[in-house]
ZADO-1210 file (C-alpha; in nm, 4 decimals, padded with zeros to 6 digits):
<atoms>
<atom x="10.5071" y="03.9882" z="-06.9749" code="MET" pos="1"/>
<atom x="10.3189" y="03.7452" z="-06.7510" code="LYS" pos="2"/>
<atom x="10.0061" y="03.8565" z="-06.5650" code="ILE" pos="3"/>
<atom x="09.8343" y="03.6621" z="-06.2879" code="LEU" pos="4"/>
<atom x="09.4577" y="03.7160" z="-06.3076" code="GLY" pos="5"/>
<atom x="09.2148" y="03.6650" z="-06.0191" code="ILE" pos="6"/>
<atom x="08.8364" y="03.6397" z="-06.0679" code="GLU" pos="7"/>
<atom x="08.5888" y="03.6194" z="-05.7763" code="THR" pos="8"/>
<atom x="08.2915" y="03.8287" z="-05.8880" code="SER" pos="9"/>
<atom x="08.0262" y="03.5608" z="-05.8258" code="CYS" pos="10"/>
<atom x="08.0502" y="03.1897" z="-05.7427" code="ASP" pos="11"/>
<atom x="08.3630" y="03.0905" z="-05.9360" code="GLU" pos="12"/>
<atom x="08.7029" y="03.1191" z="-05.7671" code="THR" pos="13"/>
<atom x="08.9502" y="03.1486" z="-06.0521" code="ALA" pos="14"/>
<atom x="09.3143" y="03.2259" z="-06.1205" code="ALA" pos="15"/>
<atom x="09.5129" y="03.2189" z="-06.4442" code="ALA" pos="16"/>
<atom x="09.8446" y="03.3209" z="-06.5947" code="VAL" pos="17"/>
<atom x="09.8519" y="03.4846" z="-06.9375" code="VAL" pos="18"/>
<atom x="10.1584" y="03.6014" z="-07.1274" code="GLU" pos="19"/>
<atom x="10.1475" y="03.9224" z="-07.3346" code="ASP" pos="20"/>
<atom x="09.7685" y="03.9264" z="-07.3157" code="GLY" pos="21"/>
<atom x="09.7220" y="03.6471" z="-07.5685" code="VAL" pos="22"/>
<atom x="09.9113" y="03.3340" z="-07.4622" code="ASN" pos="23"/>
<atom x="09.7224" y="03.1257" z="-07.2069" code="LEU" pos="24"/>
<atom x="09.9632" y="02.9491" z="-06.9714" code="LEU" pos="25"/>
<atom x="09.7155" y="02.8303" z="-06.7076" code="SER" pos="26"/>
<atom x="09.3479" y="02.8604" z="-06.6204" code="ASN" pos="27"/>
<atom x="09.2081" y="02.7204" z="-06.2944" code="VAL" pos="28"/>
<atom x="08.8441" y="02.7496" z="-06.1844" code="VAL" pos="29"/>
<atom x="08.6869" y="02.6208" z="-05.8626" code="ALA" pos="30"/>
<atom x="08.3091" y="02.6596" z="-05.8854" code="SER" pos="31"/>
<atom x="08.0581" y="02.6409" z="-05.6024" code="SER" pos="32"/>
<atom x="07.7667" y="02.6179" z="-05.8473" code="GLN" pos="33"/>
<atom x="07.6663" y="02.2706" z="-05.7294" code="ASP" pos="34"/>
<atom x="07.5991" y="02.4120" z="-05.3834" code="ILE" pos="35"/>
<atom x="07.3871" y="02.6986" z="-05.5193" code="HIS" pos="36"/>
<atom x="07.1754" y="02.4722" z="-05.7415" code="ILE" pos="37"/>
<atom x="07.0005" y="02.3530" z="-05.4281" code="GLU" pos="38"/>
<atom x="06.8783" y="02.7096" z="-05.3680" code="TYR" pos="39"/>
<atom x="06.7863" y="02.7900" z="-05.7290" code="GLY" pos="40"/>
<atom x="07.0472" y="03.0651" z="-05.7547" code="GLY" pos="41"/>
<atom x="07.3659" y="03.2048" z="-05.6044" code="VAL" pos="42"/>
<atom x="07.3599" y="03.2709" z="-05.2288" code="VAL" pos="43"/>
<atom x="07.6101" y="03.5566" z="-05.1680" code="PRO" pos="44"/>
<atom x="07.7157" y="03.4493" z="-04.8189" code="GLU" pos="45"/>
<atom x="07.7859" y="03.0922" z="-04.9301" code="ILE" pos="46"/>
<atom x="07.9786" y="03.2151" z="-05.2348" code="ALA" pos="47"/>
<atom x="08.2021" y="03.4348" z="-05.0181" code="ALA" pos="48"/>
<atom x="08.2813" y="03.1503" z="-04.7771" code="ARG" pos="49"/>
<atom x="08.3687" y="02.9206" z="-05.0656" code="GLU" pos="50"/>
<atom x="08.6044" y="03.1858" z="-05.2085" code="HIS" pos="51"/>
<atom x="08.7881" y="03.2089" z="-04.8768" code="ILE" pos="52"/>
<atom x="08.8550" y="02.8351" z="-04.8792" code="GLN" pos="53"/>
<atom x="08.9513" y="02.8090" z="-05.2452" code="ALA" pos="54"/>
<atom x="09.1397" y="03.1253" z="-05.3375" code="ILE" pos="55"/>
<atom x="09.4964" y="03.0461" z="-05.2232" code="ILE" pos="56"/>
<atom x="09.4968" y="02.6845" z="-05.3492" code="PRO" pos="57"/>
<atom x="09.3591" y="02.8061" z="-05.6840" code="VAL" pos="58"/>
<atom x="09.6317" y="03.0727" z="-05.7178" code="VAL" pos="59"/>
<atom x="09.9016" y="02.8187" z="-05.6304" code="GLU" pos="60"/>
<atom x="09.7610" y="02.5725" z="-05.8835" code="GLN" pos="61"/>
<atom x="09.7545" y="02.8396" z="-06.1562" code="ALA" pos="62"/>
<atom x="10.1229" y="02.9174" z="-06.0953" code="LEU" pos="63"/>
<atom x="10.2092" y="02.5484" z="-06.0951" code="GLU" pos="64"/>
<atom x="10.0229" y="02.4832" z="-06.4218" code="GLN" pos="65"/>
<atom x="10.1983" y="02.7782" z="-06.5843" code="ALA" pos="66"/>
<atom x="10.5349" y="02.6517" z="-06.4523" code="LYS" pos="67"/>
<atom x="10.5896" y="02.9942" z="-06.2990" code="CYS" pos="68"/>
<atom x="10.7376" y="03.1169" z="-05.9726" code="SER" pos="69"/>
<atom x="10.6510" y="03.4553" z="-05.8272" code="TRP" pos="70"/>
<atom x="10.9723" y="03.5898" z="-05.9814" code="GLU" pos="71"/>
<atom x="10.8219" y="03.5194" z="-06.3248" code="ASP" pos="72"/>
<atom x="10.5012" y="03.7162" z="-06.2598" code="ILE" pos="73"/>
<atom x="10.5126" y="04.0777" z="-06.3827" code="ASP" pos="74"/>
<atom x="10.1765" y="04.1971" z="-06.2480" code="GLY" pos="75"/>
<atom x="09.8460" y="04.1012" z="-06.0891" code="ILE" pos="76"/>
<atom x="09.5023" y="04.1862" z="-06.2242" code="SER" pos="77"/>
<atom x="09.1749" y="04.1273" z="-06.0427" code="PHE" pos="78"/>
<atom x="08.8060" y="04.2137" z="-06.0720" code="VAL" pos="79"/>
<atom x="08.6919" y="04.5128" z="-05.8674" code="TYR" pos="80"/>
<atom x="08.3359" y="04.5129" z="-06.0059" code="GLY" pos="81"/>
<atom x="08.0622" y="04.4517" z="-06.0853" code="PRO" pos="82"/>
<atom x="07.9674" y="04.1526" z="-05.8734" code="GLY" pos="83"/>
<atom x="07.8727" y="04.0341" z="-05.5275" code="LEU" pos="84"/>
<atom x="08.0276" y="04.2481" z="-05.2524" code="SER" pos="85"/>
<atom x="08.1571" y="03.9619" z="-05.0400" code="GLY" pos="86"/>
<atom x="08.2977" y="03.7770" z="-05.3402" code="SER" pos="87"/>
<atom x="08.4718" y="04.0864" z="-05.4764" code="LEU" pos="88"/>
<atom x="08.6235" y="04.1578" z="-05.1354" code="LEU" pos="89"/>
<atom x="08.7895" y="03.8165" z="-05.1184" code="ILE" pos="90"/>
<atom x="08.9489" y="03.8594" z="-05.4601" code="GLY" pos="91"/>
<atom x="09.0584" y="04.2180" z="-05.4015" code="SER" pos="92"/>
<atom x="09.2075" y="04.1472" z="-05.0588" code="LEU" pos="93"/>
<atom x="09.3937" y="03.8468" z="-05.1963" code="THR" pos="94"/>
<atom x="09.5318" y="04.0448" z="-05.4903" code="ALA" pos="95"/>
<atom x="09.6278" y="04.3360" z="-05.2658" code="LYS" pos="96"/>
<atom x="09.8059" y="04.1098" z="-05.0180" code="THR" pos="97"/>
<atom x="09.9948" y="03.9227" z="-05.2901" code="LEU" pos="98"/>
<atom x="10.0983" y="04.2536" z="-05.4494" code="ALA" pos="99"/>
<atom x="10.2377" y="04.3704" z="-05.1134" code="TRP" pos="100"/>
<atom x="10.4175" y="04.0483" z="-05.0342" code="VAL" pos="101"/>
<atom x="10.5746" y="03.9970" z="-05.3774" code="TYR" pos="102"/>
<atom x="10.6077" y="04.3639" z="-05.4803" code="ASP" pos="103"/>
<atom x="10.4000" y="04.3346" z="-05.7974" code="LYS" pos="104"/>
<atom x="10.2060" y="04.6083" z="-05.9831" code="PRO" pos="105"/>
<atom x="09.8299" y="04.5818" z="-05.9405" code="LEU" pos="106"/>
<atom x="09.5626" y="04.6325" z="-06.2081" code="TYR" pos="107"/>
<atom x="09.1929" y="04.6352" z="-06.1057" code="PRO" pos="108"/>
<atom x="08.9688" y="04.5593" z="-06.4057" code="VAL" pos="109"/>
<atom x="08.6009" y="04.5477" z="-06.5027" code="ASP" pos="110"/>
<atom x="08.4515" y="04.1976" z="-06.4984" code="HIS" pos="111"/>
<atom x="08.2144" y="04.2691" z="-06.7896" code="VAL" pos="112"/>
<atom x="08.4909" y="04.4138" z="-07.0050" code="LEU" pos="113"/>
<atom x="08.6984" y="04.1100" z="-06.9176" code="GLY" pos="114"/>
<atom x="08.4531" y="03.8801" z="-07.0953" code="HIS" pos="115"/>
<atom x="08.5409" y="04.0464" z="-07.4263" code="VAL" pos="116"/>
<atom x="08.9088" y="03.9667" z="-07.3726" code="TYR" pos="117"/>
<atom x="08.8465" y="03.5934" z="-07.3653" code="ALA" pos="118"/>
<atom x="08.8415" y="03.6324" z="-07.7431" code="ASN" pos="119"/>
<atom x="09.2050" y="03.7502" z="-07.7449" code="PHE" pos="120"/>
<atom x="09.3078" y="03.4064" z="-07.6192" code="LEU" pos="121"/>
<atom x="09.1990" y="03.2229" z="-07.9358" code="ILE" pos="122"/>
<atom x="09.2937" y="03.2350" z="-08.3034" code="GLU" pos="123"/>
<atom x="09.2493" y="03.4404" z="-08.5068" code="PRO" pos="124"/>
<atom x="09.3062" y="03.7393" z="-08.2787" code="LYS" pos="125"/>
<atom x="09.0321" y="04.0048" z="-08.2894" code="PRO" pos="126"/>
<atom x="09.0858" y="04.3164" z="-08.4969" code="GLU" pos="127"/>
<atom x="08.9470" y="04.6657" z="-08.4452" code="PHE" pos="128"/>
<atom x="08.6889" y="04.8036" z="-08.4887" code="PRO" pos="129"/>
<atom x="08.5217" y="04.5248" z="-08.2944" code="LEU" pos="130"/>
<atom x="08.1548" y="04.4797" z="-08.2068" code="LEU" pos="131"/>
<atom x="08.0902" y="04.2849" z="-07.8856" code="ALA" pos="132"/>
<atom x="07.7603" y="04.1365" z="-07.7750" code="LEU" pos="133"/>
<atom x="07.8128" y="04.0837" z="-07.4016" code="ILE" pos="134"/>
<atom x="07.5548" y="03.8474" z="-07.2559" code="VAL" pos="135"/>
<atom x="07.5541" y="03.6797" z="-06.9158" code="SER" pos="136"/>
<atom x="07.3447" y="03.6241" z="-06.6071" code="GLY" pos="137"/>
<atom x="07.3840" y="03.9844" z="-06.5007" code="GLY" pos="138"/>
<atom x="07.4669" y="04.1778" z="-06.8176" code="HIS" pos="139"/>
<atom x="07.3390" y="04.2318" z="-07.1716" code="SER" pos="140"/>
<atom x="07.5222" y="04.4983" z="-07.3710" code="GLN" pos="141"/>
<atom x="07.6288" y="04.5953" z="-07.7215" code="LEU" pos="142"/>
<atom x="07.9685" y="04.7647" z="-07.7273" code="VAL" pos="143"/>
<atom x="08.1680" y="04.9014" z="-08.0218" code="LEU" pos="144"/>
<atom x="08.5455" y="04.9006" z="-07.9675" code="PHE" pos="145"/>
<atom x="08.7671" y="05.1333" z="-08.1718" code="GLU" pos="146"/>
<atom x="09.0696" y="05.0083" z="-07.9807" code="ASN" pos="147"/>
<atom x="09.1729" y="04.8845" z="-07.6376" code="HIS" pos="148"/>
<atom x="09.0081" y="05.1080" z="-07.3770" code="PHE" pos="149"/>
<atom x="08.8402" y="05.3168" z="-07.6443" code="LYS" pos="150"/>
<atom x="08.4837" y="05.1984" z="-07.6813" code="TYR" pos="151"/>
<atom x="08.1242" y="05.3149" z="-07.7131" code="GLN" pos="152"/>
<atom x="07.8372" y="05.1570" z="-07.5238" code="LEU" pos="153"/>
<atom x="07.5692" y="05.1338" z="-07.7935" code="LEU" pos="154"/>
<atom x="07.2994" y="04.9781" z="-07.5793" code="GLY" pos="155"/>
<atom x="07.2249" y="04.7627" z="-07.2778" code="GLN" pos="156"/>
<atom x="06.9403" y="04.5922" z="-07.0986" code="THR" pos="157"/>
<atom x="06.6953" y="04.8275" z="-06.9332" code="LEU" pos="158"/>
<atom x="06.5836" y="04.5643" z="-06.6809" code="ASP" pos="159"/>
<atom x="06.6698" y="04.1932" z="-06.6650" code="ASP" pos="160"/>
<atom x="06.9808" y="04.0566" z="-06.8290" code="ALA" pos="161"/>
<atom x="06.9205" y="03.7714" z="-07.0730" code="VAL" pos="162"/>
<atom x="07.0789" y="03.5132" z="-06.8427" code="GLY" pos="163"/>
<atom x="06.8534" y="03.6232" z="-06.5598" code="GLU" pos="164"/>
<atom x="06.5520" y="03.5944" z="-06.7913" code="ALA" pos="165"/>
<atom x="06.6514" y="03.2377" z="-06.8805" code="PHE" pos="166"/>
<atom x="06.6778" y="03.1516" z="-06.5104" code="ASP" pos="167"/>
<atom x="06.3280" y="03.2884" z="-06.4431" code="LYS" pos="168"/>
<atom x="06.1742" y="03.1136" z="-06.7435" code="ALA" pos="169"/>
<atom x="06.3361" y="02.7835" z="-06.6487" code="ALA" pos="170"/>
<atom x="06.1960" y="02.8056" z="-06.2966" code="LYS" pos="171"/>
<atom x="05.8432" y="02.8666" z="-06.4299" code="ILE" pos="172"/>
<atom x="05.8464" y="02.5421" z="-06.6301" code="ILE" pos="173"/>
<atom x="06.0254" y="02.3370" z="-06.3662" code="GLY" pos="174"/>
<atom x="06.3802" y="02.3287" z="-06.5081" code="LEU" pos="175"/>
<atom x="06.6885" y="02.3575" z="-06.2861" code="PRO" pos="176"/>
<atom x="06.9314" y="02.6455" z="-06.2322" code="TYR" pos="177"/>
<atom x="07.1190" y="02.7688" z="-06.4293" code="PRO" pos="178"/>
<atom x="06.8338" y="02.8211" z="-06.6710" code="GLY" pos="179"/>
<atom x="07.0175" y="02.8879" z="-06.9972" code="GLY" pos="180"/>
<atom x="07.1818" y="02.5455" z="-07.0393" code="PRO" pos="181"/>
<atom x="06.8716" y="02.3682" z="-06.9053" code="ALA" pos="182"/>
<atom x="06.6439" y="02.5403" z="-07.1564" code="ILE" pos="183"/>
<atom x="06.8842" y="02.4913" z="-07.4471" code="GLU" pos="184"/>
<atom x="06.9102" y="02.1186" z="-07.3800" code="LYS" pos="185"/>
<atom x="06.5374" y="02.0519" z="-07.3680" code="ILE" pos="186"/>
<atom x="06.4546" y="02.2990" z="-07.6481" code="ALA" pos="187"/>
<atom x="06.6283" y="02.0658" z="-07.8929" code="LEU" pos="188"/>
<atom x="06.3291" y="01.8329" z="-07.8589" code="GLU" pos="189"/>
<atom x="06.0676" y="02.1088" z="-07.8782" code="GLY" pos="190"/>
<atom x="05.9048" y="02.3341" z="-08.1361" code="GLU" pos="191"/>
<atom x="05.9001" y="02.7129" z="-08.1061" code="ALA" pos="192"/>
<atom x="05.5229" y="02.7142" z="-08.1601" code="LYS" pos="193"/>
<atom x="05.4267" y="02.9899" z="-07.9163" code="TYR" pos="194"/>
<atom x="05.4504" y="03.3588" z="-08.0088" code="ASP" pos="195"/>
<atom x="05.6197" y="03.5814" z="-07.7520" code="LEU" pos="196"/>
<atom x="05.6868" y="03.9564" z="-07.7758" code="PRO" pos="197"/>
<atom x="06.0103" y="04.1412" z="-07.8504" code="ILE" pos="198"/>
<atom x="06.0214" y="04.4789" z="-07.6758" code="ALA" pos="199"/>
<atom x="06.0154" y="04.7892" z="-07.8997" code="LYS" pos="200"/>
<atom x="06.2507" y="05.0504" z="-07.7540" code="LEU" pos="201"/>
<atom x="06.3513" y="05.4018" z="-07.8556" code="SER" pos="202"/>
<atom x="06.7178" y="05.2992" z="-07.8738" code="ASN" pos="203"/>
<atom x="06.7342" y="05.0010" z="-08.1126" code="PRO" pos="204"/>
<atom x="07.0489" y="04.8763" z="-07.9386" code="TYR" pos="205"/>
<atom x="06.8928" y="04.8522" z="-07.5939" code="ASP" pos="206"/>
<atom x="06.7384" y="04.5304" z="-07.4661" code="PHE" pos="207"/>
<atom x="06.4476" y="04.4484" z="-07.2369" code="SER" pos="208"/>
<atom x="06.3641" y="04.1023" z="-07.1099" code="PHE" pos="209"/>
<atom x="06.1299" y="04.1608" z="-06.8162" code="SER" pos="210"/>
<atom x="05.8292" y="04.1931" z="-07.0494" code="GLY" pos="211"/>
<atom x="05.9256" y="03.8705" z="-07.2241" code="LEU" pos="212"/>
<atom x="05.9448" y="03.6883" z="-06.8914" code="THR" pos="213"/>
<atom x="05.6056" y="03.8232" z="-06.7839" code="THR" pos="214"/>
<atom x="05.4503" y="03.7280" z="-07.1187" code="ALA" pos="215"/>
<atom x="05.6006" y="03.3808" z="-07.0806" code="PHE" pos="216"/>
<atom x="05.4481" y="03.3473" z="-06.7336" code="LEU" pos="217"/>
<atom x="05.1053" y="03.4530" z="-06.8630" code="ARG" pos="218"/>
<atom x="05.1370" y="03.2055" z="-07.1520" code="LEU" pos="219"/>
<atom x="05.2133" y="02.9183" z="-06.9157" code="VAL" pos="220"/>
<atom x="04.9225" y="03.0211" z="-06.6901" code="GLN" pos="221"/>
<atom x="04.6919" y="03.0232" z="-06.9922" code="SER" pos="222"/>
<atom x="04.8077" y="02.6789" z="-07.1063" code="ILE" pos="223"/>
<atom x="04.7495" y="02.5470" z="-06.7550" code="CYS" pos="224"/>
<atom x="04.4044" y="02.7093" z="-06.7351" code="GLY" pos="225"/>
<atom x="04.5074" y="02.9316" z="-06.4440" code="LYS" pos="226"/>
<atom x="04.5165" y="03.3083" z="-06.3887" code="ASP" pos="227"/>
<atom x="04.7705" y="03.5396" z="-06.2288" code="TYR" pos="228"/>
<atom x="04.6595" y="03.4415" z="-05.8775" code="THR" pos="229"/>
<atom x="04.7853" y="03.0846" z="-05.9172" code="PHE" pos="230"/>
<atom x="05.1337" y="03.0295" z="-05.7603" code="PRO" pos="231"/>
<atom x="05.3915" y="03.0316" z="-06.0386" code="SER" pos="232"/>
<atom x="05.6066" y="02.7647" z="-05.8721" code="PHE" pos="233"/>
<atom x="05.3201" y="02.5143" z="-05.9064" code="LYS" pos="234"/>
<atom x="05.2609" y="02.5674" z="-06.2784" code="LEU" pos="235"/>
<atom x="05.5206" y="02.3117" z="-06.3878" code="ALA" pos="236"/>
<atom x="05.3196" y="02.0378" z="-06.2193" code="GLU" pos="237"/>
<atom x="05.0349" y="02.1025" z="-06.4657" code="LEU" pos="238"/>
<atom x="05.2460" y="02.0822" z="-06.7832" code="LEU" pos="239"/>
<atom x="05.3135" y="01.7668" z="-06.9805" code="ASP" pos="240"/>
<atom x="05.6582" y="01.6823" z="-07.1128" code="GLU" pos="241"/>
<atom x="05.6012" y="01.8054" z="-07.4680" code="GLN" pos="242"/>
<atom x="05.4536" y="02.1327" z="-07.3493" code="GLN" pos="243"/>
<atom x="05.7680" y="02.1983" z="-07.1440" code="VAL" pos="244"/>
<atom x="05.9876" y="02.1285" z="-07.4476" code="LYS" pos="245"/>
<atom x="05.7824" y="02.3560" z="-07.6752" code="ASP" pos="246"/>
<atom x="05.7730" y="02.6340" z="-07.4163" code="LEU" pos="247"/>
<atom x="06.1495" y="02.6111" z="-07.3703" code="ALA" pos="248"/>
<atom x="06.2050" y="02.6282" z="-07.7467" code="ALA" pos="249"/>
<atom x="05.9669" y="02.9252" z="-07.7798" code="SER" pos="250"/>
<atom x="06.1309" y="03.1251" z="-07.5015" code="PHE" pos="251"/>
<atom x="06.4815" y="03.0565" z="-07.6287" code="GLN" pos="252"/>
<atom x="06.3807" y="03.1486" z="-07.9835" code="ASN" pos="253"/>
<atom x="06.2430" y="03.4883" z="-07.8789" code="THR" pos="254"/>
<atom x="06.5292" y="03.5725" z="-07.6426" code="ALA" pos="255"/>
<atom x="06.7859" y="03.4946" z="-07.9122" code="ILE" pos="256"/>
<atom x="06.5929" y="03.6905" z="-08.1754" code="LYS" pos="257"/>
<atom x="06.6024" y="03.9907" z="-07.9409" code="THR" pos="258"/>
<atom x="06.9815" y="03.9721" z="-07.9094" code="LEU" pos="259"/>
<atom x="07.0509" y="03.9009" z="-08.2754" code="VAL" pos="260"/>
<atom x="06.8237" y="04.1820" z="-08.3935" code="LYS" pos="261"/>
<atom x="07.0309" y="04.4447" z="-08.2118" code="GLY" pos="262"/>
<atom x="07.3656" y="04.2921" z="-08.3103" code="ALA" pos="263"/>
<atom x="07.2652" y="04.2685" z="-08.6771" code="LYS" pos="264"/>
<atom x="07.1569" y="04.6322" z="-08.6885" code="LYS" pos="265"/>
<atom x="07.4808" y="04.7448" z="-08.5210" code="ALA" pos="266"/>
<atom x="07.6861" y="04.5418" z="-08.7679" code="TYR" pos="267"/>
<atom x="07.5107" y="04.7046" z="-09.0637" code="LYS" pos="268"/>
<atom x="07.5516" y="05.0555" z="-08.9221" code="GLU" pos="269"/>
<atom x="07.9126" y="05.0423" z="-08.7992" code="PHE" pos="270"/>
<atom x="08.0738" y="04.7745" z="-09.0242" code="SER" pos="271"/>
<atom x="08.3148" y="04.6300" z="-08.7657" code="PRO" pos="272"/>
<atom x="08.5916" y="04.3955" z="-08.8759" code="LYS" pos="273"/>
<atom x="08.4763" y="04.1331" z="-08.6301" code="ILE" pos="274"/>
<atom x="08.1775" y="04.0511" z="-08.4098" code="VAL" pos="275"/>
<atom x="08.2289" y="03.8580" z="-08.0872" code="VAL" pos="276"/>
<atom x="07.9896" y="03.7173" z="-07.8274" code="ILE" pos="277"/>
<atom x="08.1155" y="03.7419" z="-07.4706" code="ALA" pos="278"/>
<atom x="07.9840" y="03.6204" z="-07.1357" code="GLY" pos="279"/>
<atom x="07.8247" y="03.3009" z="-07.0096" code="GLY" pos="280"/>
<atom x="07.5331" y="03.3068" z="-07.2543" code="VAL" pos="281"/>
<atom x="07.7915" y="03.3112" z="-07.5363" code="ALA" pos="282"/>
<atom x="07.8221" y="02.9385" z="-07.4680" code="ALA" pos="283"/>
<atom x="07.4754" y="02.8938" z="-07.6227" code="SER" pos="284"/>
<atom x="07.5063" y="02.6994" z="-07.9482" code="LYS" pos="285"/>
<atom x="07.1651" y="02.8280" z="-08.0541" code="ALA" pos="286"/>
<atom x="07.2754" y="03.1905" z="-08.0134" code="LEU" pos="287"/>
<atom x="07.5970" y="03.1272" z="-08.2033" code="ARG" pos="288"/>
<atom x="07.4087" y="02.9639" z="-08.4900" code="ALA" pos="289"/>
<atom x="07.1531" y="03.2445" z="-08.5245" code="GLU" pos="290"/>
<atom x="07.4165" y="03.5170" z="-08.5075" code="LEU" pos="291"/>
<atom x="07.6179" y="03.3421" z="-08.7767" code="GLN" pos="292"/>
<atom x="07.3091" y="03.3379" z="-09.0008" code="LYS" pos="293"/>
<atom x="07.2479" y="03.7086" z="-08.9438" code="ALA" pos="294"/>
<atom x="07.6007" y="03.8437" z="-08.9921" code="ILE" pos="295"/>
<atom x="07.8067" y="03.7702" z="-09.3069" code="PRO" pos="296"/>
<atom x="08.1390" y="03.7185" z="-09.1272" code="LEU" pos="297"/>
<atom x="08.3323" y="03.4072" z="-09.0313" code="ASP" pos="298"/>
<atom x="08.2641" y="03.4344" z="-08.6603" code="LEU" pos="299"/>
<atom x="08.5092" y="03.2857" z="-08.4121" code="GLU" pos="300"/>
<atom x="08.4032" y="03.1987" z="-08.0586" code="TYR" pos="301"/>
<atom x="08.5929" y="03.1415" z="-07.7400" code="ALA" pos="302"/>
<atom x="08.5556" y="02.7860" z="-07.6051" code="PRO" pos="303"/>
<atom x="08.2875" y="02.7374" z="-07.3421" code="ILE" pos="304"/>
<atom x="08.5344" y="02.7339" z="-07.0511" code="ASN" pos="305"/>
<atom x="08.6409" y="03.0867" z="-07.1506" code="LEU" pos="306"/>
<atom x="08.2825" y="03.2124" z="-07.1938" code="CYS" pos="307"/>
<atom x="08.1755" y="03.1476" z="-06.8357" code="THR" pos="308"/>
<atom x="08.3510" y="03.3298" z="-06.5498" code="ASP" pos="309"/>
<atom x="08.7253" y="03.2653" z="-06.5520" code="ASN" pos="310"/>
<atom x="09.0501" y="03.4426" z="-06.4673" code="ALA" pos="311"/>
<atom x="09.2181" y="03.3984" z="-06.8061" code="ALA" pos="312"/>
<atom x="09.0078" y="03.6826" z="-06.9485" code="MET" pos="313"/>
<atom x="09.1002" y="03.8953" z="-06.6446" code="ILE" pos="314"/>
<atom x="09.4715" y="03.8293" z="-06.6913" code="ALA" pos="315"/>
<atom x="09.4438" y="03.9143" z="-07.0619" code="SER" pos="316"/>
<atom x="09.2633" y="04.2399" z="-06.9861" code="LEU" pos="317"/>
<atom x="09.5184" y="04.3115" z="-06.7111" code="GLY" pos="318"/>
<atom x="09.8016" y="04.2960" z="-06.9645" code="TYR" pos="319"/>
<atom x="09.6363" y="04.5512" z="-07.1919" code="PHE" pos="320"/>
<atom x="09.5524" y="04.7648" z="-06.8863" code="ALA" pos="321"/>
<atom x="09.9229" y="04.7663" z="-06.8001" code="SER" pos="322"/>
<atom x="09.9944" y="04.9133" z="-07.1441" code="GLU" pos="323"/>
<atom x="09.7340" y="05.1897" z="-07.1123" code="HIS" pos="324"/>
<atom x="09.7126" y="05.2777" z="-06.7429" code="THR" pos="325"/>
<atom x="09.9324" y="05.3151" z="-06.4376" code="GLU" pos="326"/>
<atom x="09.9172" y="05.0413" z="-06.1719" code="PRO" pos="327"/>
<atom x="09.6988" y="05.1059" z="-05.8683" code="THR" pos="328"/>
<atom x="09.8466" y="05.1306" z="-05.5192" code="SER" pos="329"/>
<atom x="09.7269" y="04.8504" z="-05.2875" code="PRO" pos="330"/>
<atom x="09.6356" y="05.1284" z="-05.0432" code="HIS" pos="331"/>
<atom x="09.3753" y="05.2666" z="-05.2878" code="ASN" pos="332"/>
<atom x="09.1825" y="04.9490" z="-05.3674" code="ILE" pos="333"/>
<atom x="08.8037" y="04.9914" z="-05.3693" code="GLN" pos="334"/>
<atom x="08.5489" y="04.7423" z="-05.4951" code="ILE" pos="335"/>
<atom x="08.2454" y="04.8620" z="-05.6955" code="GLU" pos="336"/>
<atom x="07.9706" y="04.5948" z="-05.6848" code="PRO" pos="337"/>
<atom x="07.7368" y="04.8066" z="-05.8999" code="SER" pos="338"/>
<atom x="07.9996" y="04.9156" z="-06.1505" code="LEU" pos="339"/>
<atom x="07.8426" y="05.0091" z="-06.4856" code="SER" pos="340"/>
<atom x="08.0192" y="05.0144" z="-06.8193" code="MET" pos="341"/>
<atom x="08.0217" y="05.3576" z="-06.9811" code="LYS" pos="342"/>
<atom x="08.1511" y="05.4823" z="-07.3151" code="SER" pos="343"/>
<atom x="08.5202" y="05.5768" z="-07.3176" code="LEU" pos="344"/>
<atom x="08.6905" y="05.7973" z="-07.5730" code="ASP" pos="345"/>
</atoms>
């Protein structure tokens, strides 16, 4: 069974074809990230316009790479949330129109859940029960899967997602967007010499990163000899090169410790067969290394191009959705930009 996946939740326009949920036949991504770098983050209106221009060529390229015609496609899956409203609309309208024209069943899926399914496209295939640490620019969650579409949300961020925290920290010390890769690169030359706090929460599986970001800002102000009244965007001008490297290493070290602490505790309590990291921050080599130290399993990771936003994970999830749910009528399509993952049983 071949599923065409469409992903347009943020600034990547992506389409892919996956067979039986596990065999990747094509994966095409057109990113507008270079445009957004100029603004220090994603501009929703620009992202939507870029999707309009790219979506049909990307779909056609995905079919061509997979050596498929529309007769070979058995269904279409697309992201209905969470994400940017304008971006989601472009993907949903495209999927709906293609489903009408080619008479294909339609499967709307959750973008965040999709990140977990990138791990079904590599070897060895994940087994259940499965513990997923989902980390990206907009999401930080710990989820325990008993099976497909049977999962428990153990914890999530109560404020900023870890990717968002990296973006903020990078901006404070004068590094470019996106912050995670920029900090990881420069942290290799630094020393994690500064102590930063890890939030203590009533649910040990929840995360909080806003306090860490504020503490990081206060630390940088202190190093620069300034107080809270000094403009944060000018602080980087007062730091020398080694200070920036050490600050980057210190922030990354604390953020990763926060994530690994929750994942390690969940592993000990629930004894899953496998632990996976999903989402854009899963591309972090530092996070992968620390999680491997903390958990006594041979961890397998999706390649970087399947960690960041892509449609292959959406097509994989769409296949499993077709096995567990009825297709959705194109007349009933609704996007949910603020969609939140909840426990299912």
